[in-house]
N, C-alpha and C positions, 0 to 999 in steps of 0.2 A: 504494500500500500504506500502511495506517495506520502512523504513526510513534509507537511507545510507548516511553518511556524506562524505565530500570531501576527507578526509584522508583515509578512508576505500576504497573509489573508486580508489584512486591512487595506493593502495597496491594490488588491485585485478588483477588477471590474465585476459587478454583480453577474453579468452574463458569463464571465470566466468562472466565477464561483459555481454556477450551475453545472458547467462542464466538469469541473473537478469533482463535484458531488456525484455525478453520474458515473464517472470513471471509478471512484472509490467503491461505489455500490457494485459495479461489475467485478472488480478485483476481489472484493471481500464477500461475494455472494455465498460461497460455500461455508465460510466461517460463520456468517450470520445465521445460516440455516441450522448449523450445529448448535449455536448459542440458543436459538429459538427453541429447538427440541429440548435442550437442557432446562430452559426456563419453564417450558410447558410441563415437564416432569415434576419440577419443584412445585409448581402451582397446584398440580393435581394431588400432591401429597400434603397440601396445606388445608386442614379442615375448615378454616375460616373462609378461605377463598371458595372452596367447594360449596359451603353453605350459602355464600353470597350468589354463586352461580345458580344454585338450585332455586334460590328466591327469585332470581331474575327469570329463570325458566318457568317457575310457577306463575309469574306475572304475565306470561304469554298465553295462559289458558284463556279460552274464550275468544281467540283471534283466529277465525276460520281461514284456512289456506286457500279456499276456493276449489279444492280438489273434489269435494262432494258434488259441486255443480257440474263438473266435467265427466262424472261417471255415467255409464250407460244406464238406461231405465231398469234393466234386469238386475244390475248391481244395487241400485238405489232401493229396489224392492226388497232385496235381502237385508240391506241396512235397516229398513223399517221393521223387519222381523226381529233384528237385534234390539231395536229400541223397545219393542213390545216385551221382549225378555227382560229388559232393564226395568220396565214398569213393574213387572212381577217381582223382580228383586227388591224394589222399593217397598212393596207390600209385605214381603217376607221380613224385611228390615224393621218395618213398623211393628210387626208381631214380636220380633226380637226385643224391641224396647218396651213393649207391653209386659213381657215376661220379666225384663229387668226391673220394671216398676213393682211387679209382684214380689221379686226377690228383695227389693228395698223395703217393702212393707214387712216381709218375713223377718229380715234381720233388724229392722227398727225395733221390733218387739224384744229381740235379744239385747240390743244396746240399752234399751230404756231403763232397766234396773240399775245399770252403771250410771246413767245420766241422772236418775233419781237420787242416787247416793251422792253424786257430785253436788246436786242441788241442796241436799241436806247438810253437807259440810259447809257450803257457801253461806247458808242462812242460819248456821249454828244449831240445826236440829239434830246433828250427829257429830260427835267428837271422834275423829279417827284414832285408832290405837297406835302405839309406838311402832309396831311392826308395819302398819299401813303407811306410816310417815317416813319410813326408811327409804332413801333414794340413793342409788349408786351413781356417782358422777361419771361423766365420760372419762376415758383414759387420759385425755389431755388435761383434765381438771383434777385428776387424782393426785393426792399428796402422800408423803411418807406417813407411816402409822403414827410415829411420834408427833409429827406436825398436826395430824388430824386430831389426836388426843388433846394436844395443846389448844387447838382452836375450839374444840368441843367444850373444854373446861372454861375457856374465855367466854364463849357464847352463853354457857350456862350461867356464869356470874352476871353477864350483862342482862340476860333475861330476868334473873332474880331481882336485879336492881330496877328494871323497868316495871316489874310486877309491884314493887313497893311504891313506885312513883304514881302509877295509874292502874286503872282496872284493865284486865285482859280483854282485848277486843273480841267481839263475838263473830264466829265464822270467818269469812274473808270479806272484809268491808269493800264496797264499791267494785265488786268483781266484774259485773257486766259493764258498768260504766267504763272501767279501765280497758276492757276488751274493745269497746266501741272507740275509745279515744286512741287506741293503738293501731286501728285499721283505717287507713286513709279514706277508703270508700264510705265508711260509716262516720268518721270524725268530721267529714265535710258537711254532714247533715246536722251535726250537733250545734246548738246555740248555748250560750252561757246559761240562759234561763231553763234549758232542758236538763242540765246536770243534776240539780237537786231532786228532780223527779226520778231520773234514772238510777239514783242511789237506792231507790226502793225496788228496783227490778231484781227479782230473785231467781228467775229461770227463763229459758226460751226452749220451747219444745216444737218438734216437727211432727205433724199428724198427716198420714197418707189417707187417701180416699179408700172407702171400703171396697172389697172385691165386687166386681160387676158394675161398679159405679164409674162414671167418666173420670179419667185420670186427673188428679189434682193433689195439692198438698196445702196444709194450713200451718202457719207460724203462730204459735201461742206465746205471748209475752205475759209472764206471771208476776204480779206486783203484790207486795205486802201492803197492809192498810197505810194510807197516806192522806195528806191534807189537800191533794190536788184533784183527785177524782175518786169516784166510788167503785169503779170497776176493779175486779181482782185479776181479770184476764183481758188482754187486748188481742184481737186476732186479725190476721191477714191471709186470705185464701187466694191461691193461684191456680187457675184452671189451665190444663195443658191439652194438647192434641198430638197424637202419635199416629198420623196417617198421611199419606201423600195427598197433596192438593190435586184434585182432578184436572184443573186447568194447567198445572205446572208440576207434574209428578217427579220430574228430575231434580227439583229443588229440595226434595226431602233430605234432611240431614239429622234426623232424630227428633224427639219430642220438642215442641215449642210452646212457650207460655202464650196463651191467647188473650187472657184478661185476668184481672184481679179485683177482689172486693175487700174493703176494710171493715171497720166497725164504728159504732157510735161511742164516743168517749163522754161519759157523764161527769163533766167538769164541775168542781166546786165553784160557787159564785166568786168571781174575781180572780180565778186561778187558771183560766184558759190561756195557755201560752201560744196557741195558734192564732190568736186574735190580739190586736192592739188598738188602743184608742188614740186618735189624733185630733187636734183642734185646728180648724181652718177659719181664716177671717174672710168674710164675704162683704162686698160693698154694694149697696143698693144703687141701681142704675139711675133712678130718678132723684131720690132724696139725697144720695151721697152718704147715707149713714152706714156704719160698719157694724157687723154682728159677728160673733164667734160661734161656729158650728162644730159640734163634736161628732166624729164619725168613727165607726168601728171597721177596721180593714184587716185583711189577712196578714199574719206575721210569720216570718221564717221560723221553723221549728222541726225537730225530728218527728214530732207527733203528727205532722202532716202526712207522714208515711201511711197512716191509717185511713186517709181520705183521698185515694187516688182518683184521677179524672175518670168520669164515667164514659164508657165506650158506647156511642149511639148504635142503633140497630144497623145503620148503613155501614158501620165500621170505619167511617171517615172521621179523622181528627185534624185539628189545626197543628201546625208545626210545633208549637210550644207544648201542647198536650202529648204529642207523639214523643218528644224528647223526654218529658217527665216520665211517661210510661216505660220507655226504653230503659231509662236509668233505674226505675222502680223494679222492673223485671230482673235486671242485673243484680240489684241489691238483694232481692228475695232469693234468687238462686244462690248467691254467695253465702247468705246466712244459713241456708239449708245445707249446702254442700261442704262449707268450710268452717263457719263459726260454731255452729252447734256441735258437730263431731269433735272439734279440736279447740274448744274454748280455752282450756288452761294454757295451751301453747300460745294463743293470742294474748292472754293475760300476761304471761311472762315475757312475751316478745320473741320467743323462739320460732314460732310459725312465721312471723314477719321476716326474720332473718332468712328463713328458707325461701320465702317468696322473693326476697331481694336477690338471693343467689341465682334464682331462676331467670331473673330479668336484667341483672346488672349489665352483663356483657352486651346483650342486645340493645339496651338503652344507650350504652356508650357509643355503639356503632351508629345508632340512630342520631345521636347528638352530633357526631362527626359529619354525617351526611347532611344534617340540617344546617350545620355551619357552612358547609360547602355551597349548599343551595342558596343560603342567605347572601353569601358573598357574591355569587353569580347574579342574584337578583339586584343587589345594590349596584353592580356594574352595568346592568342592563337599563338603558335610558327609556325603553318601552315598557318596563315592568309596571303592572297595575296590581297593587295588593288586593283590590276588591275581587279580582278574578280568582284568588286563591281561597276565598271564604268557604269554609266547610259547612254544608247544610246539616241541620240536626239529624240525629240518627232516626231511621224509620223503625217503628215497632210493627210487629206482625199482628194483623187483625184478622178475625174470622170472617 
């Protein structure tokens, strides 16, 4: 390959530079091919690159190549037969999920005694034995026997000192409130005025629909007696469907929540945190006099969770209601699938660390891509931020 120093390059005519580049490419073609092959091998051995490539390939789904249109009628006819088979597969898959729901109901009965005991410990109805309170730490956290004995003795003295200073707290105070505050999806719903009420929350249960009934599940929030409302149980029921849509059977991807119903909260007078009173001044058009009007308006609160938007018979909702319902469905599913079965791990924060481990790497990559996109957008004089606005999530309606 010709060796050209920087000084000579600077003095060359651009046209001459093009000639040199072409010559270099011709002379080094074999070397470049070899390097390209080595680079390809290295790339295919890198799991991050493979994952990114797979993501890019997945993004190509739904982009017909036009090949189908070019097929003879007799072949298209056979493809239609395959599509009919696919519809039958969707119906079998629906039956599979129905049986999964039956299994969930069966095992819920096995879990419930454990969840009941958890509730009894939280609300101080049961004091666990020393044996039940023994917990073996992870290997990373294990200490030497002598160190453990030393710490146990120290902890015992501290506990005795605390017992002398104040009464022993009952159960596990603010258990569910802490769970909610530790989970971003739920903490975003909490307002400061909700917290004193949620301190009285003693348990959350999941109840599945009875055999032979339409698929559904109910979340039951059990409260001890309090000054805010007279209900001892607040409920939220989610109705699901596990069958392909006749108009679009290929979109079936398991059970979907179709609608949800809440319950009436019997608030104590003056304690309804879902409403607030505001005062507005109004000026009379003719006389010019000013009067103060008191109005009651909705207030942000976790307890709005129990009054979701009603779905009209037509199934059509405005964008705001659709966004609220979509978020509501996600929250209900998350409480059922994650919070209730693993409540203690969300209380301690261990489940949150596991969730972070699942998403950190992906999040970092997304941040990097976002940064690159933002930089490109800033350098683009034709960039219009309004075009990038994301519409609210659509919720599935029956």
